[in-house]
Steps between C-alpha positions, in 0.01 A plus 500: 500500500348730238138589552322722250272627775789600727514872578836608367674791676645622169237698314683818409309713248621573147740790493679400820875553462734238644853628557779258585677583824839374380504523120274809484314375192141623472201298389148632448233236563247470215280210613504189717549183298447247778530435871566211734597421856860611437433835337367666187625550144450834322552628151728800544660766286877546525761709324572200279134423421230274647606253770332265748560592862426266790470628855554229760423435863860437605854564391577128520210415269603765246861377512384141448283583199770720349743210532254270324461743210875533462538121499228412249612775263816295449302198378543408136238633265253773588420513871146443623553777753571867434849645502621646832595870497564617857395478866472784749302640795218755486440739788121526510434736788648332805506160329791346315354294215738263315440468128661372184463593136475260209424491130143597412332241280217646294202283416176355638494244780471138388130460587398821319703401193346151472150633570540747215679276251328169574582188701696350209786729608519338845697191395742702285585736787519220759750313281710817491464540878620143557813568298579804717425307820746231393774764482395643837504155664844431357618814685377345827178700544127443467250773418276420796211746473416411141167652389366702203523828694877457525540427130484744212499438126764747391466700181621478236550127451237366740765366735398397851688678781455542876451831680546391862778262605394518865403134518821362350655257746824304512441131419482291815355769723135567588300711256495848650205652312202337331138547394258231613341417163843420349644331811508119509494510881160672490359229272646222717729383221848550643727698725627856470856388448671707232558255216423495126183293546356782716529743207365242254190449714453878488542500120210254474295725729588803284349317199189417704473864608522613137202274429313604816589870556289529818678201662317285753538369855609155613206274590685222682837424658635325188428738216625272220157364390353852496787637291488216249122541466559866415759398239264250334212748490694763301542442126845662489639339817384145428738485203787517751342279766788250509762772560293687757423177688871418523599854606228521766604160632869594524603264221743733323857540621597783266332781311664365183307170530169682539585732212573208269167334579312828454673564170423148376129533582478848349667382179272195485184712535619744236574219254154349556337837446706557185408155365130572549532837330693350207248218459195721483554627141529139376167415660354815345619403149362149547168644609492731198569208266217295650265797474586541130427131434165529679406806293600321177283197586205728572556675166502167313175396669347836411603467132366143485168616641481784246566255213220273621259796524601612149447149353159473665404843358607395147304176516196684628505742210558217253202294608274800548563701188644246265844465354732784588855580420727418794782755528765239581 
């Protein structure tokens, strides 16, 4: 299980040089990108440029994750995960630390990106994520530990990518790594069996987290009513209530199905917004026309009143001073 409060044994300072025992390649650590129960991921400098380097707790775990990266890189289209480069051992004092090196994906994490750009980006990026998850599931894997910290919005192109494949699990097995907020077992809404619906529950929770960055704790054994209340109370989430309800309840069998429903709702909301925007100028012209007619009626009343005043003035002068010459 991943726990953000867990003290991670991998906290090597920037500037630390990792040298592979077997391949002899050198990597200088620049900063830690993230950490979990199975290790830590660093941004590192190599002879070929920036890379992401993950140090692990065991050789078996590093071998497993390396195998996952090699497998998903063969999926059609662009892979959700980074490209695998190499695996080796690092002699850190008397310790032998297994590690592997992968493509470095530059960009902000998903939560930071949406916070900066606005929640309207959430649905667009989630639709893209669902497309990538469909490809991953077709390869026989689930993401497992799906959360904003493990997802970056790569630049350029604003494409969503993952930085830590540590939670990826073969379909049919038990999820090997998870974070409580995104875990359906924690919310009392399903098992931890590795299957597409597990990831799709986590996708719904990712959207909720993007709306509620500070997250929140479960209040009762069955968290479904609490989660749906949170969805209804957020202006951006409530537009996708039907999809989120189905995903949280385990109603989707594939990421493709959820993607189609999300896309349909997003398109529908955009069309409604466009219709309102297009209709506003017509209302404005109608309002202007009515205002002109009101001004014209007032002008006619004013002119009629002036004519009456003028006629009264003429008659007054006529009867007071005798016959006068009327100028019209």
